[in-house]
Backbone as a printed PyTorch tensor [residue, N CA C, xyz], in Angstrom:
tensor([[[ 49.4260,  60.9040, -44.7550],
         [ 49.9260,  62.0720, -45.4500],
         [ 51.2410,  62.5680, -44.8560]],

        [[ 51.4170,  62.4240, -43.5340],
         [ 52.5900,  62.9970, -42.8760],
         [ 53.8980,  62.4820, -43.4550]],

        [[ 53.9790,  61.1800, -43.7220],
         [ 55.2130,  60.6240, -44.2740],
         [ 55.4650,  61.1530, -45.6760]],

        [[ 54.4230,  61.2590, -46.4690],
         [ 54.5610,  61.7720, -47.8300],
         [ 54.9910,  63.2490, -47.8000]],

        [[ 54.4080,  64.0210, -46.8960],
         [ 54.7730,  65.4320, -46.7620],
         [ 56.2350,  65.5590, -46.3690]],

        [[ 56.6490,  64.7660, -45.3880],
         [ 58.0370,  64.8440, -44.9440],
         [ 58.9900,  64.4590, -46.0810]],

        [[ 58.6360,  63.4440, -46.8510],
         [ 59.4730,  63.0320, -47.9810],
         [ 59.5850,  64.1500, -49.0110]],

        [[ 58.4810,  64.8130, -49.3090],
         [ 58.4950,  65.9280, -50.2690],
         [ 59.4030,  67.0450, -49.7460]],

        [[ 59.2770,  67.3640, -48.4590],
         [ 60.1090,  68.4150, -47.8810],
         [ 61.5870,  68.0310, -47.8880]],

        [[ 61.8870,  66.8020, -47.4610],
         [ 63.2760,  66.3560, -47.4040],
         [ 63.9050,  66.3880, -48.7870]],

        [[ 63.2290,  65.8180, -49.7600],
         [ 63.7930,  65.7470, -51.1080],
         [ 63.8530,  67.1360, -51.7580]],

        [[ 62.8070,  67.9160, -51.6040],
         [ 62.7580,  69.2160, -52.2660],
         [ 63.6590,  70.2640, -51.6670]],

        [[ 63.7160,  70.3320, -50.3320],
         [ 64.5140,  71.3780, -49.6980],
         [ 66.0110,  71.1020, -49.7800]],

        [[ 66.4030,  69.8840, -50.0840],
         [ 67.8200,  69.5830, -50.2820],
         [ 68.3250,  70.1090, -51.6190]],

        [[ 67.4030,  70.3610, -52.5270],
         [ 67.7600,  70.8400, -53.8610],
         [ 67.7530,  72.3650, -53.9060]],

        [[ 68.6500,  72.9150, -54.6930],
         [ 68.6950,  74.3690, -54.8400],
         [ 67.3800,  74.9040, -55.4000]],

        [[ 66.7020,  74.0980, -56.2480],
         [ 65.4370,  74.5330, -56.8460],
         [ 64.3160,  74.6120, -55.8190]],

        [[ 64.4390,  73.8970, -54.7170],
         [ 63.4100,  73.9020, -53.6870],
         [ 62.2580,  72.9770, -54.0230]],

        [[ 61.1440,  73.1860, -53.3430],
         [ 59.9640,  72.3490, -53.5310],
         [ 58.7900,  73.2330, -53.9550]],

        [[ 58.1750,  72.9120, -55.0920],
         [ 57.0110,  73.6900, -55.5310],
         [ 55.8580,  73.5600, -54.5290]],

        [[ 55.2010,  74.6740, -54.2720],
         [ 54.0740,  74.6550, -53.3430],
         [ 52.9750,  73.7290, -53.8390]],

        [[ 52.8230,  73.6020, -55.1430],
         [ 51.8280,  72.6860, -55.7150],
         [ 52.1230,  71.2490, -55.2980]],

        [[ 53.4050,  70.8870, -55.2550],
         [ 53.7880,  69.5240, -54.8450],
         [ 53.4250,  69.2890, -53.3830]],

        [[ 53.6240,  70.3070, -52.5530],
         [ 53.2250,  70.2000, -51.1470],
         [ 51.7110,  70.0730, -51.0260]],

        [[ 50.9880,  70.8270, -51.8410],
         [ 49.5210,  70.7550, -51.8190],
         [ 49.0470,  69.3540, -52.1730]],

        [[ 49.6840,  68.7560, -53.1620],
         [ 49.3230,  67.3910, -53.5600],
         [ 49.6000,  66.4160, -52.4180]],

        [[ 50.7350,  66.5710, -51.7540],
         [ 51.0810,  65.6800, -50.6390],
         [ 50.1170,  65.8570, -49.4650]],

        [[ 49.6560,  67.0960, -49.2660],
         [ 48.7320,  67.3860, -48.1610],
         [ 47.2920,  67.0190, -48.5110]],

        [[ 47.0440,  66.8310, -49.7910],
         [ 45.6780,  66.5420, -50.2070],
         [ 44.7910,  67.7670, -50.1680]],

        [[ 45.3750,  68.9390, -50.3690],
         [ 44.6070,  70.1890, -50.3440],
         [ 45.5330,  71.3820, -50.3330]],

        [[ 45.3290,  72.2650, -49.3930],
         [ 46.1140,  73.4860, -49.2610],
         [ 47.5430,  73.1640, -48.8320]],

        [[ 48.5310,  73.7390, -49.5180],
         [ 49.9310,  73.4580, -49.1750],
         [ 50.2520,  73.8800, -47.7440]],

        [[ 49.5170,  74.8760, -47.2320],
         [ 49.7710,  75.3560, -45.8630],
         [ 49.4650,  74.2730, -44.8230]],

        [[ 48.6430,  73.2970, -45.2130],
         [ 48.3390,  72.1930, -44.3080],
         [ 49.4950,  71.1960, -44.2420]],

        [[ 50.4880,  71.3680, -45.1290],
         [ 51.6310,  70.4520, -45.1740],
         [ 52.7680,  70.9040, -44.2680]],

        [[ 52.6260,  72.0900, -43.6700],
         [ 53.7010,  72.6280, -42.8370],
         [ 53.1450,  73.1950, -41.5470]],

        [[ 54.0280,  73.3150, -40.5650],
         [ 53.7050,  74.0440, -39.3470],
         [ 53.8660,  75.5220, -39.7060]],

        [[ 52.7720,  76.2300, -39.8300],
         [ 52.7910,  77.5990, -40.3540],
         [ 53.6090,  78.5490, -39.4860]],

        [[ 53.4870,  78.4140, -38.1680],
         [ 54.2450,  79.2990, -37.2720],
         [ 55.7430,  79.0880, -37.4300]],

        [[ 56.1480,  77.8160, -37.4670],
         [ 57.5780,  77.5070, -37.6180],
         [ 58.0910,  77.9210, -38.9920]],

        [[ 57.2780,  77.7510, -40.0210],
         [ 57.6920,  78.1760, -41.3530],
         [ 57.8970,  79.6830, -41.3740]],

        [[ 56.9810,  80.4170, -40.7810],
         [ 57.1050,  81.8670, -40.7120],
         [ 58.3790,  82.2650, -39.9750]],

        [[ 58.6740,  81.5770, -38.8820],
         [ 59.9000,  81.8520, -38.1300],
         [ 61.1340,  81.5500, -38.9810]],

        [[ 61.0860,  80.4590, -39.7400],
         [ 62.2210,  80.0910, -40.5910],
         [ 62.4330,  81.1220, -41.6960]],

        [[ 61.3460,  81.6490, -42.2330],
         [ 61.4540,  82.6900, -43.2560],
         [ 62.0240,  83.9620, -42.6330]],

        [[ 61.5140,  84.3400, -41.4700],
         [ 62.0130,  85.5310, -40.7700],
         [ 63.4880,  85.3980, -40.3960]],

        [[ 63.9200,  84.1630, -40.0950],
         [ 65.3160,  83.9110, -39.7200],
         [ 66.2130,  83.7360, -40.9470]],

        [[ 65.6600,  83.9280, -42.1390],
         [ 66.3850,  83.7880, -43.4040],
         [ 66.9570,  82.3850, -43.5880]],

        [[ 66.1630,  81.3790, -43.2050],
         [ 66.5500,  79.9830, -43.3990],
         [ 65.8170,  79.3780, -44.5870]],

        [[ 64.6280,  79.9060, -44.8580],
         [ 63.7920,  79.4360, -45.9710],
         [ 63.2740,  80.6580, -46.7190]],

        [[ 63.1350,  80.4990, -48.0330],
         [ 62.5110,  81.5180, -48.8830],
         [ 61.2210,  80.9470, -49.4690]],

        [[ 60.2560,  81.8120, -49.6460],
         [ 59.0430,  81.4520, -50.3850],
         [ 58.9150,  82.4560, -51.5200]],

        [[ 59.2670,  82.0080, -52.7270],
         [ 59.2420,  82.8860, -53.8940],
         [ 58.7200,  82.1350, -55.1020]],

        [[ 57.9100,  82.8020, -55.8860],
         [ 57.4350,  82.2580, -57.1610],
         [ 56.8500,  80.8550, -57.0370]],

        [[ 56.0830,  80.6340, -55.9770],
         [ 55.4160,  79.3480, -55.8100],
         [ 56.3350,  78.2120, -55.4030]],

        [[ 57.4860,  78.5610, -54.8020],
         [ 58.4700,  77.5480, -54.4040],
         [ 58.9990,  77.8670, -53.0130]],

        [[ 59.1530,  76.8230, -52.1820],
         [ 59.8740,  76.9460, -50.9130],
         [ 61.2820,  76.4390, -51.1550]],

        [[ 62.2730,  77.2180, -50.7360],
         [ 63.6580,  76.7730, -50.8740],
         [ 64.4430,  77.2180, -49.6560]],

        [[ 65.5240,  76.5160, -49.3930],
         [ 66.3690,  76.8770, -48.2620],
         [ 67.4400,  77.8550, -48.7080]],

        [[ 67.8460,  78.6850, -47.7770],
         [ 68.9800,  79.5750, -48.0000],
         [ 70.2450,  78.7880, -47.6560]],

        [[ 71.3970,  79.3920, -47.8710],
         [ 72.6560,  78.7330, -47.4990],
         [ 72.6600,  78.4140, -46.0070]],

        [[ 72.1790,  79.3410, -45.1950],
         [ 72.1200,  79.1080, -43.7480],
         [ 71.1430,  77.9930, -43.4060]],

        [[ 70.0260,  77.9390, -44.1200],
         [ 69.0280,  76.8950, -43.8840],
         [ 69.5370,  75.5190, -44.2330]],

        [[ 70.3500,  75.4230, -45.2930],
         [ 70.9030,  74.1190, -45.6780],
         [ 71.8640,  73.5870, -44.6180]],

        [[ 72.4920,  74.4790, -43.8610],
         [ 73.4090,  74.0420, -42.8060],
         [ 72.6750,  73.3630, -41.6530]],

        [[ 71.4000,  73.6920, -41.4750],
         [ 70.5990,  73.1200, -40.3810],
         [ 69.3670,  72.4140, -40.9400]],

        [[ 69.5150,  71.8420, -42.1240],
         [ 68.3760,  71.3190, -42.8730],
         [ 67.5640,  70.2780, -42.1060]],

        [[ 68.2100,  69.3160, -41.4840],
         [ 67.4580,  68.2650, -40.7850],
         [ 66.6010,  68.8430, -39.6670]],

        [[ 67.1680,  69.7400, -38.8840],
         [ 66.4030,  70.3710, -37.7990],
         [ 65.2990,  71.2550, -38.3700]],

        [[ 65.5890,  71.9130, -39.4590],
         [ 64.6190,  72.7850, -40.1060],
         [ 63.4150,  71.9920, -40.6060]],

        [[ 63.6690,  70.8870, -41.2660],
         [ 62.5820,  70.0440, -41.7650],
         [ 61.7590,  69.5060, -40.6000]],

        [[ 62.4380,  69.0640, -39.5510],
         [ 61.7160,  68.5650, -38.3770],
         [ 60.8450,  69.6550, -37.7630]],

        [[ 61.3410,  70.8730, -37.7650],
         [ 60.6040,  71.9760, -37.1580],
         [ 59.3680,  72.3640, -37.9640]],

        [[ 59.4530,  72.3330, -39.2860],
         [ 58.3170,  72.8100, -40.0850],
         [ 57.3500,  71.7070, -40.4740]],

        [[ 57.7000,  70.4510, -40.2010],
         [ 56.8010,  69.3420, -40.5190],
         [ 55.7410,  69.2310, -39.4320]],

        [[ 54.4640,  69.2470, -39.8020],
         [ 53.4090,  69.1050, -38.7900],
         [ 53.5570,  67.8000, -38.0220]],

        [[ 53.2140,  67.8400, -36.7700],
         [ 53.2270,  66.6660, -35.8970],
         [ 54.6110,  66.1000, -35.6530]],

        [[ 55.6660,  66.8210, -36.0700],
         [ 57.0330,  66.3630, -35.7910],
         [ 57.4170,  66.8090, -34.3910]],

        [[ 58.3310,  66.1090, -33.8190],
         [ 58.8410,  66.5050, -32.5130],
         [ 59.5200,  67.8580, -32.6430]],

        [[ 59.1520,  68.7800, -31.8120],
         [ 59.7080,  70.1280, -31.8960],
         [ 61.1810,  70.1700, -31.5360]],

        [[ 61.6660,  69.1680, -30.8620],
         [ 63.0580,  69.2000, -30.4300],
         [ 63.9580,  68.3450, -31.3050]],

        [[ 63.4880,  67.9180, -32.4620],
         [ 64.3290,  67.1370, -33.3620],
         [ 65.5000,  67.9780, -33.8170]],

        [[ 66.6090,  67.3060, -34.1000],
         [ 67.7920,  68.0010, -34.5390],
         [ 68.6250,  68.4560, -33.3610]],

        [[ 69.7260,  69.0700, -33.6420],
         [ 70.6040,  69.5080, -32.5770],
         [ 70.0430,  70.7810, -31.9490]],

        [[ 70.2630,  70.9610, -30.6580],
         [ 69.7510,  72.1590, -30.0050],
         [ 70.2610,  73.4480, -30.6720]],

        [[ 71.5040,  73.4800, -31.0940],
         [ 72.0500,  74.6830, -31.7130],
         [ 71.3430,  74.9810, -33.0310]],

        [[ 71.0910,  73.9540, -33.8040],
         [ 70.4060,  74.1420, -35.0860],
         [ 68.9700,  74.5670, -34.8620]],

        [[ 68.3190,  73.9460, -33.9200],
         [ 66.9200,  74.2440, -33.6600],
         [ 66.7460,  75.6240, -33.0390]],

        [[ 67.7710,  76.1120, -32.3660],
         [ 67.6810,  77.4080, -31.6860],
         [ 67.3500,  78.5330, -32.6610]],

        [[ 67.6950,  78.3560, -33.9230],
         [ 67.3880,  79.3820, -34.9130],
         [ 65.8980,  79.6000, -35.0490]],

        [[ 65.1000,  78.6090, -34.6910],
         [ 63.6450,  78.7300, -34.8060],
         [ 62.9590,  78.8940, -33.4650]],

        [[ 63.7080,  78.8350, -32.3980],
         [ 63.0980,  78.8900, -31.0550],
         [ 62.6790,  80.2980, -30.6910]]])
């Protein structure tokens, strides 16, 4: 499931439309919250890097600038230090 989840996040968060939570749920095989690191996602939302609105996760302009590090941070079982230190610092 992890590779499928990461692919959904990578493809969806690169788009302005974002990724539907239902699509994440399908990739996780259940609850969409199981497709993400909940603590890191909450931090990303608080840091205004990701939005969760109307059943969709999407990146903000600031989030798109650090997208690779952001995806690595919110993907379960991903290395917490993926991406550049400066980009990752937004979630530290």
